[in-house]
N, C-alpha and C positions, 0 to 999 in steps of 0.2 A: 686508474691504478700506475700510474708512475710517479703519482704527486706519494704515493704509501712510498714505493721501493725507494726513492728520495731520503724520507723519514723514515725509513728502516735503516737504511746505510746510516746516517746520523748519527740518530743516536745508539744502533747497535753496534754496527759493524765498525764505525768510524770515533765511539768514543772507547775511553778510556775503563779500564776494570772497575775505578772505585766511580762510575758512574752509571757502569748497566749494575753491582752491586745493588749503589746507592736505591736507583729509580725503578730497580727488579722492586728490593722488598717493601721498596712506597709504595707502588701498585696492587702489588698482594693484598697487603694490609688494608688498604684504601676500601678493595674492592669488599671484601672479606667482612669491612664496617660495615660498608653501604648496605651488602642485602641483607646480613642479618638486624639492620638495623628500620629495613623497609619492612623485613615482615614480621619484626615485633610492632613495630608499628600499625599497621595494619589490622593485627591480631585483634591488639589492647585498643585499637580505634574501636572496632567493631563493636568490644566488649563495652566500651562506653558507651554505644548509643544504645543498646541492649538492654543496658542497666537504667539508663536514664528515660526510657520510655515506660519502663515498669516503674521508676520512680514519678513522673509525671501523671501518670494513670489514677498512683496512690494519692498525691496533692489533691492531686483535682478533684476526688472521689471525696477525699478528708473535709476540702472545701465547701463541696455542695454539700455534704452535712451537717457540717458546722453550722452553710448559712440557712439550710431548711429551718434546722432548728432551733433558729434566734427566730424567725420568720413563725412558726407553732408555738414560740413564747408566747410574741407579741402577743397573736392572736390567741392564748389564754388571756393576758392582760386583759383584751379587751371586753374577753365573754364572762369579766369580772364585773361588768355593771349588770348582768342579771341578777347575780347573788346580792351586789347592791339593792339590786328592784326586789326582788320575790323574800329578801329573808328580813330586812331592815324593818324597824317600824316605819309605821303607812307614815308619820308624821316628816320623818327625812329619808320617803322612799322617792329616789331618781324617778324612777315610773312618774309619780303621781305628779314631782317639779314637773315633767315635762309632758306632762296630762293637760296639766291645766293651763286653761288660755290664756286668768289673770287671777292675780294676785290680790289679798283683799285687804293688805295694805302696805304699809314701810318695812314694818317689820317682818312681814311673811318674806317678804321680797329678798331682803335682807336674807331673812334666812335658809329662802333658799340655793340665793347665789353659797352659800357658808358652808353648803351641804354639796354640791358641785365643787367648787375648790377644795375640799376636802378629797374628794373623790379624787381630783386631777390629783392632786401633792402627793397623795396615797400611790398614784402610777408614776409618778414622778420617782419617788423614792425606789420605786420596785427595778428601773432600769437609768443609768442617768444621763441614756444617747438616745431618749425621746426628747423633742424640740418644740411639739405643741400640739395642743386637743382642744379639739373643736365636738360640740353640742351642738346638732339643729333641729329643736323640735316640729314633731308636727303644729303645734300653736306658732307655730310663728317668734319662736323665740332664742338665741342664739348664746349659749357660753362657750366660754375660751379661756386659755390658759398657755401663756409659751411663753421661753425663759430670753429670746430674743426678738429683736424686730419688733414694727410698729403694725397694729391693723388697719384693717382697710376696714370703715364705718359700711362704707357702700356696697359691699361686699353682698353679692344675693349668691348663691348657690343652684339654684333649680334649673338654671338653664344648663348648668355646668356640663362637661361631660361623664365626667367623674361621678356625679350625684345621679345622672341617670342612669348608670350602670351601675352601682349602687344597688337603686330601686330596683332592677334586673334582676339582680343578683336574688333577691328577697330572700335578706336573712346570711346569707354566706360570705366572709369577711372577702373584699376585694385589696389586691394588692397595686399600687399603684407605683411604675418603676421612676428613677431619678428627675426629680423639678424644682423648680422653686415654689415656695411654700403660695398654694390660691388666696386663702386671705391675712397674710402676711406677706409686710415689705421685709422680707428679709434675700442678705444675696447672698444662702447659700442654698445647694439644693437638699432635696431629701427626701426619704421613699414614704410614700404616702399608706393606712389602712384606713378602709372604710369599712362601715359595716351597717346595714338599715336596723334597730333594733325593734324587736316586733316582742310580744309574749307568748314567754316558751309553754304556756299550760296551756292555748291558744294563736295557733300558730295563724289561722285562718282571720284576727281576729284584724283592725287596721291598726299600722305602726304606726308607734309615736318619737320617732326622730330620726337620724345620722348622726353616727362618731366618726368622727374621722380625726387621724393620730397621723401627728411626723414627728418618723425616725429618721433621725443625722447620721448623714452619711459614712460618719465618723464609726458607724457602725460596722458598715461594710467594710472599708480599710480597717479593722480592728482585725477581723475575720483573716482578711488577705495577710494580715501583716502576722498572726497567730502561724498561720501556715509557714513562716518563715522561706518564700521561696526566695531563689537564685537573685544580687539583684540587677541581673538584665530581663527576669525573666518577670513578663508582663501576664494583666490579668483581662479579660475581656467576656462582659457580661451581653448578649443578645436576648433579643424579643423573640416571640414566636415565630415573628414575619420574619425575622433574621435583622432589625433595626439593632442600633449598634445604641445598646443601654447607660455602658461605664466601660471606661477602661483605665489600665493602675497601671502605672513605669513601661507603659507602650513608646513609641517616637510619637506627638502630635499630630495629629490628623484622624481621617479616621482611615479605617484596616478594611483594606480593598484585599478578600481570599480569591481566592484560584475561584471560579464557577460551581466546577466541577466539586471541585473541594466542598465548597460555602454548600453546593444543594444536599452531599452526602452530610451533612453535618447538621441539614438539620429538618434530618430525616431518619436519622440515627439519632440512639438516644447518648452514645457511649461510642468512642474510640483514638485514637490516634493517628495523626496525617503529617504530611510533611511538605509546605509548600514556601514559595517565595515570595516576600513581599520588600519594594522597593528594595529587590537586588542582592536583600538578605534572605537567609535560608534559615524557617525558623522549623519546628518542632511541633504539633498544635496536638493538644488531648486535653478534651471536652468531654462534657456531663449534662443530663438535662437535669431539673430541678422536678419534681414531683410535683410541688406548691401548686409555686408558679409557671412554669412552663417554659423562662429561660432557658438560655445556654450557658451553661459556664464554662469559655477555655482557657487556656495558658498557651501561650506563647514563650519559649525558649529557643535562643539561636542556637544554631548546631556549634560553632563558635565556642559558646557555653559548658554545649554537652561533651564536645570532643579534647578539650582544653585539658582531660586527665591526662587524654595519649597524646597530647602536644606539650607537657610535662614533660612522658618517660622519652619521646621520637629527642626533644630538647638534650636530657640524659647520654642516651645511646650517642651524639652529637657529638656532646661533649668529651664521654668517655670518647670515642676514634678519634674526635681531634686531639687528645690525651696520649694516647696512642702514636698518630703519627708526630705528635711532639716529641716522644717519646725518642723512635724508632729513629728524625732529623736530627736531636741531641746527638744520640750513640756515634751518627755518620759524621757528624761535623768535630764533634769530638779526635775521630780518626784522624779528619783531614784538615784539622788542627795541628795533631803531630807530624803529620807528615807533608804540610803547607805553611806551616807556620815562617821557615826563612822567605821563600819566595814569596807570599805575603806583602812580609816586610820590605824583602826587596822593594816590592812593587811601589810600599809608599812610599819608600824614598825616590824612586824614581820621578813619582809624582809632584812630590816637592821639590826637586829637581827642575822639571819642568815648569812648577808654580814662580821661579827664582828665588828657593829657597837653599843654603849653602850651611844655613850654620845647625848644624847638627851631624850625628855619626851611628852609624846603626849597629846596637849590641850583638853578639855572636859567640853561641858556645859553643858550638858542633867545631869540629877539625875536618867534617868530609867536604865534597865538592860546595854544598851549597853555603858552608860557612867559608872556604876559598875565596866565593864568589862575593858575599859579601864582604869581607877585608879589601875585596880589591875594587869597590862600588869606594867603598869608605876613604881609599887613596887618593882614586880618581875627584871624590867631591872634593877633599880636604886640597886635590892640587888648581883646581878650576878655583877655589874660594881664594888662595894664594893670587892666584892672575887675577882674577876682578880687583883685588883688592890692591894690586900691581897698579891695572890700569885705573883705576880712580884715582889716586894718589895723582898720579903722574897726567891727568887730566885738571888735576887744581896746581899744580905748577904749573903748568900751560896757561890755563884761566889769569892766575895771577899774576903771571909772567908779561898776559896782553895787559892788562889792566895798566903793571906800572911801566910800562910803555909809554900807555896813552898816554900817564901822564909825564912822562919823561919829554915828552914832544912839547913843552915850552918850559921855558928859561921864566924860574922863577921871580928871579931879582928884577929883569927885567919890568914883569910883570907889574909886581909892588909897587916901583920907580914909575911908571906909566900912569897908576890908577892913583896913587900920591900924587903927581901931578897934573889930574882931571880933577882931583877933588880938592885941592888949594885953587886951583883957577872959579870952579864953579863959585867958592865962596867969595871968591875976589869980587866975580862977576855976578855977584846975588841971585846965583839960579841954585836952590838948592835942593830941586828933583835933581841936578846932577850930581850933586855932591851926594847925595842918599843910593844914586846908582853905583855911583862907583866904589863909594863905603860897602854898600852890597855888596857888591861885585868879586870887591878885595877879598871879602870874608871867607866867601866860595871860594877863590884861587885858591889861599890862603889853607882850608880845612881840604882842598883838592887831590894840593901838590904835597903834602905831609904824608910821608912813608912808613914813620916811627912805628905805626898802630894801625893795622889793618881792620881791629873791630872799636868802635865806637858806642853810644851808649842811643838811645831813641831820641834823648832829648837834645844830643849835639845835633843826631840827625836831623830833627824838627828846625833846630834853628836855621841850620843851612837853608832848607825848605823854605821857612818866614823870609830869608831874605832872597830866594829865587823868586818867591810867589810878588815879595815889595816889588821887586824891578818888572817883572811883568804886567801889577797893577797901574805900574804908570803908562804901561804901552797901550794897553784896552780899558781904561779907564773904568766907568761905570760899567763894561759888558764882564769883570771879572771880580768876584767877591768870591773867599772862605772863613774855612771855618777850621781851627785844628784843637782836638777834644785826646788828648791822650796820654795826659799825665800821669795817670796810674798806672803806667809802664813805661813811666819814663828814666829808669833806671835801669831798662836792659839792656844786655850791651846787643848790638847788632853791628852785621860786614858793612862797611863804608862805602859810602854812597849806594844807596839798594830803593830809598824814599825819593828822590829829587829825581833821581830818569823816567819813573812811572808819572810823579806830578807833574814833570813836562811833556812826557807823554800822552795826558789827559789835555793836557794845552793845545798841545798841538794836532791832535786827532780830533780832540772829541770840540773844545771848546771853541777851536781858532774858527773852525769849520759852520761850528754852530751860528757862529757872528754875534747876538747877544746874550746879553741874561745868563751868564756863566758860572755856574757856582759846583765850587769844588771844596769837598769838607774826608776830613782825615778826623776816623774816629779808629777805638781798639778796643778789642775783649778776650779774655783769657777762658780760655777752654780746658778744663783737665789741665795736660804740661805743656802747651799749645799758648803763643802768646802768636794773635791775629791783626795786625795792620790793616785795616780798610781805605782805601783811596777811591772815593765816589767824586763822581763828574756827573753833570745833565744833559751832556752833550751828543754829538749825533749817534752816540751811539755806535755797535761792531752787527753786520750784519750773523746771522747766524751760521751758516757754513762757512763764512769766513771765522770766525769764531770756533768752529774744529777746529778746520785746517791750523788756525793759529796756535791753540793746543797739543795738534800731534808736532807739529814740528816746533816747539818747546820740548818737548818732553821728549825729541829723539834727542843723543846724545852721541853719533855716528863720530860727529864733530864742530867745530866750534867755529869755524868758517864762516856763521850765518851771523854770528853776536858782530862781526868786527863789519859787517857787510853793512851789519843795523848802526854803527854808532857814526855821531854827526855832531859835531863841536862838543858841547855838555852832553849828552844824549848818547845812554849804553841801551842796547839793545832787552828790548823783554828777556829774550831766550839766555843771553848773560848772564843776566842779574838772577833770572831761575833758577841756571846752574850751580853758580855758585853758590848760590842757597839749598842746594842738596847736597853738591859734595864736600860743602863743608858741614852741615848738619845731620845729614841724611836725609835719603832718599820721602820721606814723610814730607818734608818742607819744599817750601819752595814757593810759588807763588799759582792762585786764580784766578778765576776773568770770565767774571756774569756779565751778559748784559744782551738790553732789551731795543735793535732797535729803532732809532728816533728820539728814545728817550735818557736814558743813561749808560754807563758803564760802570763799573765796582771789580776793583784790582786789589785781591787778597794778599799781603805776606803772611805768613805764616812763620812763624820762626821759633826754636825751645825756650821755656820758660827758666830760668835760674833756678836751681835745687838753693836751700837754704843756706850752705856752706858758700855758694859763690860760684860753683860750677855749672856750666850748661843739661839741662837732661838728657 
């Protein structure tokens, strides 16, 4: 009970009045809706089940009646052979034809076949679902007519079970369950009717033949389709021994009924039961054919029976959800009026927490909350001003440090010295020294020029090419490079950004590898960003060290680390990263990717100039 007291204290005692009203109304409405929906569902479900049982009983009775009517019609058609026998002219009599052991000639044989064929065709005209007819005379004559398949010429019925059963029936029509034709090579099942042909005036006389009629299964399927059963209702026929004869719309495989229910079905003439088959509950309605003794069963899933009740339950659930939603909406509208200023202030604080200060909260009221929002706006404005001043101060400090490095060298002295070296190289015929001094003079002139802090990418790359030419003389075949950035050559960039990164790739990547060094400079444009990739196939950077390097580069508390990375012409990566961010914005700078032992890629992100020439 301690947990209940704590819950009651938190929800009821310590909660606001708004929460008490809101949750109280919500719980009462939900409870009423749940109880009413539950009892309505139970009542409706039982109503649908009762109605479904009655409908199922009517349906199975109708199907059984239609089935027996069809059987009786076929039996009447079979009996028409007696009319053909007794009242026709003796020369056309089927009885005379069947009773004659041999023909008097070809003309007599042709005439007999024509009489039998005409009789079969008249039968076929009466019903379109007849598949084949056979008459086996007592004089060992066989007459057949089929609409499909091929006759088995060597077939003899005398030893077949159906033939013996027909003989024992002594003139009664025998109905055989679905099977493949006896004398016909045909891959579709049929229902067969057989009867012993006897003289109706003298039943004690010797029989003169047996007639066999095959009825297509389409007839049985047509009876079932005519009943218009639900899509998932199945039909099952059982013989008097309980063996499955036919099933329709029932899942593949034999239907295994509960033993007790199966026994009751076989001993009763009709009824309704519930059984579970393969984990699914079914309503089973059955009736017995007085003609064949077959059991006709319909199996309807209970999910189909209660579908209407489930739809009503769904309606009540939707109605309840709508009522709850309306209640929530009204509570929300009230809370929105009361708590909109607080919510707005909360969103503003989250923006500040995320580092965004470029906004002002709107306010219309002059109450305490309105005054609080005004004070918040003033605070954000002050912070924004302080951040701007601090960034400008850092930018100025960074530029001062850079110019301080430039001032450490006397340009005139360096130019004169390099000119002397170049001249001596020409005199001494040492072209390599001449090339090195020429490239170095170009780099020095570019580096010490303080007139403009921005250069084009093309100008930067000319210095990079000079630097790489010098390094190739040092590393010879161990260093190769490729520069492919023509599409962005006009884009302005801070001076001395690319060369230090290339130098870093050689010193910390290619040099440690010791052979087959490769550096590639490429570019791409992504939206309004220009990306310059400096790729090397050096030793790479371990993942933990790379993570620490990126964290250190993004650390903006002090600029001393950049000075510690300065070594002659090498300006530290953090210095370059901070210069780019301070000049262009926080979204620009350096991005480093590496795979230890294989490669490193440093990507420079700078803005794409607008068409009129201003940076984005």
